[in-house]
N, CA, C and O of each residue as an XYZ file, in Angstrom:
472
protein
N     152.571     78.042     86.546
C     151.146     77.919     86.730
C     150.456     78.689     85.610
O     150.885     79.776     85.222
N     149.405     78.114     85.112
C     148.658     78.730     84.010
C     147.894     79.964     84.485
O     147.560     80.092     85.663
N     147.626     80.858     83.552
C     146.878     82.074     83.883
C     145.478     81.727     84.376
O     144.964     82.368     85.293
N     144.850     80.699     83.761
C     143.505     80.295     84.190
C     143.523     79.822     85.634
O     142.603     80.114     86.397
N     144.574     79.088     86.015
C     144.690     78.622     87.392
C     144.853     79.799     88.352
O     144.285     79.801     89.444
N     145.625     80.789     87.942
C     145.811     81.971     88.795
C     144.498     82.713     88.987
O     144.191     83.179     90.084
N     143.727     82.818     87.909
C     142.435     83.495     87.999
C     141.503     82.723     88.932
O     140.833     83.319     89.776
N     141.461     81.401     88.780
C     140.601     80.579     89.636
C     141.018     80.682     91.095
O     140.163     80.780     91.975
N     142.325     80.661     91.366
C     142.786     80.786     92.736
C     142.469     82.169     93.303
O     142.167     82.302     94.489
N     142.538     83.184     92.468
C     142.164     84.526     92.908
C     140.682     84.588     93.241
O     140.291     85.178     94.248
N     139.852     83.974     92.388
C     138.410     83.928     92.649
C     138.143     83.174     93.951
O     137.309     83.595     94.752
N     138.845     82.066     94.163
C     138.671     81.306     95.396
C     139.057     82.148     96.613
O     138.368     82.115     97.632
N     140.147     82.897     96.512
C     140.562     83.757     97.610
C     139.538     84.858     97.856
O     139.263     85.202     99.005
N     138.970     85.414     96.785
C     137.939     86.445     96.932
C     136.681     85.875     97.589
O     136.068     86.535     98.428
N     136.299     84.669     97.217
C     135.134     84.028     97.838
C     135.403     83.815     99.324
O     134.545     84.088    100.164
N     136.588     83.330     99.639
C     136.943     83.110    101.035
C     136.970     84.427    101.798
O     136.486     84.506    102.927
N     137.535     85.457    101.183
C     137.576     86.771    101.823
C     136.183     87.336    102.036
O     135.909     87.953    103.065
N     135.289     87.124    101.052
C     133.921     87.609    101.220
C     133.207     86.850    102.333
O     132.363     87.417    103.026
N     133.536     85.582    102.507
C     132.957     84.815    103.615
C     133.404     85.356    104.958
O     132.604     85.487    105.885
N     134.690     85.671    105.057
C     135.206     86.247    106.301
C     134.582     87.619    106.547
O     134.184     87.938    107.667
N     134.501     88.429    105.487
C     133.862     89.737    105.619
C     132.395     89.611    106.006
O     131.903     90.354    106.856
N     131.702     88.669    105.379
C     130.290     88.440    105.701
C     130.099     87.989    107.135
O     129.116     88.354    107.780
N     131.026     87.205    107.629
C     130.952     86.735    109.015
C     130.958     87.927    109.971
O     130.173     87.972    110.918
N     131.834     88.877    109.724
C     131.906     90.047    110.595
C     130.802     91.056    110.282
O     130.350     91.763    111.183
N     130.362     91.139    109.036
C     129.276     92.048    108.657
C     127.967     91.635    109.334
O     127.153     92.481    109.705
N     127.781     90.340    109.486
C     126.563     89.817    110.102
C     126.723     89.619    111.612
O     126.149     88.688    112.176
N     127.478     90.464    112.252
C     127.761     90.322    113.682
C     126.493     90.375    114.527
O     126.440     89.766    115.596
N     125.472     91.092    114.065
C     124.234     91.209    114.839
C     123.337     89.982    114.672
O     122.384     89.808    115.432
N     123.624     89.152    113.713
C     122.806     87.957    113.449
C     123.230     86.806    114.370
O     124.296     86.851    114.983
N     122.381     85.777    114.457
C     122.762     84.603    115.267
C     124.029     83.931    114.732
O     124.329     83.986    113.540
N     124.751     83.305    115.638
C     126.002     82.652    115.269
C     125.824     81.555    114.246
O     126.721     81.316    113.436
N     124.676     80.875    114.264
C     124.455     79.787    113.305
C     124.380     80.321    111.873
O     124.861     79.669    110.946
N     123.785     81.493    111.686
C     123.708     82.087    110.349
C     125.096     82.515    109.896
O     125.475     82.294    108.746
N     125.848     83.123    110.793
C     127.209     83.550    110.462
C     128.076     82.351    110.098
O     128.839     82.392    109.133
N     127.947     81.279    110.886
C     128.728     80.077    110.604
C     128.314     79.443    109.283
O     129.160     78.941    108.542
N     127.024     79.462    108.985
C     126.540     78.883    107.725
C     127.081     79.667    106.529
O     127.490     79.073    105.531
N     127.086     81.004    106.626
C     127.631     81.827    105.547
C     129.108     81.503    105.346
O     129.572     81.347    104.217
N     129.831     81.406    106.443
C     131.263     81.113    106.355
C     131.496     79.719    105.759
O     132.379     79.539    104.920
N     130.706     78.743    106.194
C     130.855     77.379    105.691
C     130.574     77.296    104.195
O     131.300     76.625    103.461
N     129.524     77.973    103.744
C     129.188     77.975    102.315
C     130.327     78.591    101.510
O     130.694     78.084    100.450
N     130.885     79.690    102.022
C     131.986     80.341    101.301
C     133.246     79.471    101.283
O     133.951     79.419    100.276
N     133.524     78.797    102.383
C     134.702     77.913    102.423
C     134.527     76.762    101.440
O     135.465     76.405    100.727
N     133.335     76.183    101.400
C     133.079     75.080    100.469
C     133.169     75.567     99.026
O     133.764     74.897     98.181
N     132.583     76.727     98.740
C     132.626     77.270     97.376
C     134.065     77.574     96.969
O     134.473     77.256     95.851
N     134.833     78.186     97.865
C     136.232     78.490     97.555
C     137.020     77.201     97.336
O     137.869     77.134     96.447
N     136.744     76.182     98.141
C     137.419     74.899     97.970
C     137.098     74.257     96.636
O     137.982     73.713     95.974
N     135.826     74.318     96.237
C     135.433     73.743     94.954
C     136.086     74.473     93.788
O     136.517     73.845     92.821
N     136.160     75.786     93.878
C     136.837     76.550     92.822
C     138.327     76.219     92.823
O     138.926     76.033     91.764
N     138.922     76.147     94.009
C     140.348     75.844     94.110
C     140.704     74.458     93.593
O     141.791     74.251     93.055
N     139.786     73.509     93.755
C     140.047     72.150     93.272
C     140.022     72.049     91.749
O     140.468     71.044     91.196
N     139.519     73.052     91.073
C     139.476     73.043     89.610
C     140.800     73.476     88.987
O     140.946     73.459     87.764
N     141.763     73.863     89.822
C     143.069     74.298     89.314
C     144.036     73.124     89.308
O     143.763     72.076     89.892
N     145.162     73.310     88.646
C     146.202     72.277     88.629
C     146.702     71.943     90.030
O     146.741     70.769     90.400
N     147.087     72.951     90.819
C     147.515     72.653     92.189
C     146.405     72.017     93.030
O     146.681     71.182     93.891
N     145.161     72.407     92.785
C     144.035     71.827     93.518
C     143.860     70.354     93.194
O     143.620     69.538     94.084
N     143.982     70.016     91.904
C     143.886     68.602     91.510
C     145.045     67.801     92.084
O     144.882     66.651     92.492
N     146.213     68.426     92.109
C     147.378     67.764     92.686
C     147.171     67.508     94.177
O     147.503     66.434     94.677
N     146.623     68.492     94.882
C     146.343     68.345     96.316
C     145.314     67.254     96.548
O     145.448     66.461     97.480
N     144.281     67.207     95.705
C     143.250     66.176     95.835
C     143.846     64.783     95.608
O     143.523     63.839     96.328
N     144.715     64.664     94.603
C     145.383     63.384     94.356
C     146.249     62.966     95.526
O     146.291     61.790     95.889
N     146.947     63.939     96.122
C     147.769     63.642     97.304
C     146.894     63.161     98.459
O     147.253     62.211     99.154
N     145.748     63.812     98.668
C     144.843     63.419     99.753
C     144.307     62.006     99.529
O     144.223     61.213    100.466
N     143.945     61.695     98.283
C     143.454     60.350     97.982
C     144.549     59.308     98.202
O     144.288     58.235     98.746
N     145.780     59.625     97.779
C     146.900     58.702     97.988
C     147.205     58.510     99.460
O     147.515     57.401     99.894
N     147.117     59.591    100.235
C     147.366     59.502    101.674
C     146.315     58.621    102.343
O     146.626     57.823    103.227
N     145.073     58.780    101.908
C     144.003     57.958    102.479
C     144.229     56.481    102.153
O     144.016     55.614    103.001
N     144.652     56.203    100.942
C     144.921     54.813    100.548
C     146.067     54.241    101.377
O     146.006     53.091    101.812
N     147.112     55.040    101.596
C     148.241     54.569    102.408
C     147.831     54.364    103.860
O     148.298     53.434    104.518
N     146.958     55.233    104.358
C     146.507     55.112    105.745
C     145.732     53.821    105.955
O     145.782     53.226    107.031
N     145.017     53.395    104.926
C     144.274     52.137    105.041
C     145.209     50.924    105.066
O     144.815     49.853    105.528
N     146.427     51.078    104.580
C     147.391     49.975    104.562
C     148.110     49.811    105.893
O     148.768     48.796    106.125
N     147.989     50.793    106.758
C     148.715     50.760    108.027
C     148.170     49.634    108.896
O     146.957     49.458    109.013
N     149.070     48.880    109.499
C     148.681     47.836    110.430
C     148.810     48.427    111.832
O     149.914     48.625    112.340
N     147.673     48.701    112.438
C     147.679     49.343    113.748
C     147.970     48.314    114.823
O     147.536     47.168    114.712
N     148.703     48.705    115.869
C     149.023     47.749    116.941
C     147.779     47.420    117.762
O     146.836     48.205    117.858
N     147.821     46.225    118.349
C     146.716     45.831    119.223
C     146.862     46.565    120.557
O     147.883     47.198    120.826
N     145.840     46.468    121.368
C     145.880     47.118    122.688
C     147.019     46.533    123.530
O     147.717     47.262    124.234
N     147.197     45.225    123.452
C     148.248     44.558    124.229
C     149.629     45.067    123.792
O     150.475     45.367    124.635
N     149.854     45.162    122.491
C     151.147     45.662    121.998
C     151.385     47.099    122.426
O     152.501     47.468    122.790
N     150.333     47.912    122.381
C     150.460     49.309    122.776
C     150.823     49.433    124.246
O     151.678     50.240    124.611
N     150.180     48.637    125.092
C     150.478     48.675    126.529
C     151.906     48.207    126.778
O     152.621     48.812    127.577
N     152.327     47.155    126.115
C     153.686     46.643    126.307
C     154.739     47.668    125.900
O     155.702     47.895    126.631
N     154.561     48.277    124.755
C     155.528     49.267    124.286
C     155.536     50.482    125.215
O     156.597     51.037    125.499
N     154.367     50.892    125.685
C     154.288     52.024    126.609
C     155.030     51.713    127.893
O     155.747     52.569    128.412
N     154.874     50.508    128.418
C     155.578     50.132    129.647
C     157.090     50.089    129.432
O     157.849     50.480    130.319
N     157.532     49.624    128.276
C     158.969     49.612    127.970
C     159.502     51.039    127.906
O     160.589     51.316    128.414
N     158.757     51.936    127.294
C     159.185     53.331    127.210
C     159.274     53.941    128.602
O     160.249     54.622    128.920
N     158.266     53.702    129.434
C     158.292     54.238    130.802
C     159.487     53.685    131.563
O     160.165     54.426    132.276
N     159.753     52.387    131.419
C     160.894     51.781    132.111
C     162.206     52.397    131.645
O     163.087     52.672    132.459
N     162.340     52.612    130.348
C     163.578     53.210    129.830
C     163.746     54.651    130.313
O     164.868     55.087    130.573
N     162.666     55.379    130.434
C     162.745     56.744    130.950
C     163.210     56.725    132.404
O     164.047     57.537    132.799
N     162.677     55.810    133.194
C     163.083     55.718    134.601
C     164.555     55.323    134.702
O     165.296     55.913    135.487
N     164.985     54.343    133.927
C     166.387     53.915    133.960
C     167.302     55.060    133.537
O     168.327     55.303    134.175
N     166.943     55.756    132.479
C     167.755     56.886    132.019
C     167.806     57.985    133.071
O     168.863     58.574    133.297
N     166.677     58.268    133.717
C     166.644     59.289    134.769
C     167.543     58.899    135.927
O     168.269     59.738    136.460
N     167.502     57.630    136.320
C     168.368     57.180    137.423
C     169.837     57.254    137.039
O     170.679     57.632    137.853
N     170.144     56.895    135.801
C     171.521     56.958    135.329
C     172.026     58.403    135.321
O     173.132     58.681    135.785
N     171.218     59.310    134.798
C     171.620     60.719    134.776
C     171.729     61.292    136.189
O     172.600     62.119    136.459
N     170.852     60.856    137.083
C     170.938     61.306    138.481
C     172.249     60.840    139.104
O     172.920     61.603    139.799
N     172.613     59.569    138.848
C     173.856     59.035    139.411
C     175.070     59.775    138.848
O     175.996     60.086    139.597
N     175.084     60.060    137.557
C     176.192     60.803    136.950
C     176.255     62.205    137.533
O     177.341     62.698    137.837
N     175.111     62.852    137.694
C     175.069     64.197    138.264
C     175.569     64.188    139.701
O     176.323     65.076    140.100
N     175.161     63.203    140.474
C     175.614     63.103    141.863
C     177.118     62.875    141.921
O     177.813     63.475    142.741
N     177.616     62.003    141.044
C     179.061     61.745    141.019
C     179.850     62.986    140.632
O     180.873     63.287    141.245
N     179.384     63.706    139.623
C     180.060     64.934    139.223
C     179.989     65.986    140.327
O     180.947     66.731    140.530
N     178.880     66.055    141.034
C     178.735     67.012    142.126
C     179.737     66.712    143.231
O     180.381     67.623    143.752
N     179.871     65.453    143.588
C     180.834     65.061    144.622
C     182.253     65.344    144.148
O     183.073     65.846    144.916
N     182.549     65.029    142.897
C     183.895     65.252    142.380
C     184.240     66.741    142.343
O     185.345     67.122    142.730
N     183.338     67.569    141.895
C     183.587     69.021    141.836
C     183.771     69.587    143.235
O     184.661     70.406    143.462
N     182.935     69.155    144.173
C     183.087     69.649    145.546
C     184.417     69.214    146.157
O     185.034     69.968    146.909
N     184.859     67.991    145.832
C     186.143     67.507    146.347
C     187.298     68.286    145.717
O     188.263     68.614    146.407
N     187.216     68.584    144.427
C     188.275     69.305    143.748
C     188.370     70.776    144.202
O     189.461     71.339    144.285
N     187.237     71.369    144.487
C     187.229     72.774    144.868
C     187.302     72.991    146.372
O     187.423     74.127    146.831
N     187.231     71.920    147.134
C     187.341     72.026    148.585
C     186.072     72.507    149.245
O     186.114     72.891    150.413
N     184.961     72.505    148.567
C     183.711     72.961    149.157
C     183.081     71.915    150.055
O     182.248     72.255    150.896
N     183.445     70.679    149.905
C     182.872     69.618    150.697
C     183.459     69.505    152.098
O     182.836     68.899    152.969
N     184.621     70.061    152.336
C     185.269     69.934    153.653
C     185.046     71.213    154.456
O     185.738     72.212    154.258
N     184.072     71.170    155.362
C     183.798     72.341    156.198
C     183.961     72.018    157.651
O     183.769     72.886    158.503
């Protein structure tokens, strides 16, 4: 990372830290003023951070992610309901199967150990 990028990231961290400090320093003020100070500092720190190499890389990743998200073909309501019902059915079948195996093992262990004959 370049020295200029390190300096910019340090400045961004200082801006963010001053926003957090200002939030607590203004404890006697209304919450809206405190939130506004914090929001301004977060935005300023973000803008400074975006001027660095890693910041530009992060911005490019976000833009690429947004483009990929637009390509997603979302399922219809009918497809979603059908898949949900299949999942619920498989969970019930699996639960019944595991219950039957557990019951069988319980009977077998009791028969082997003689606990079932009282």
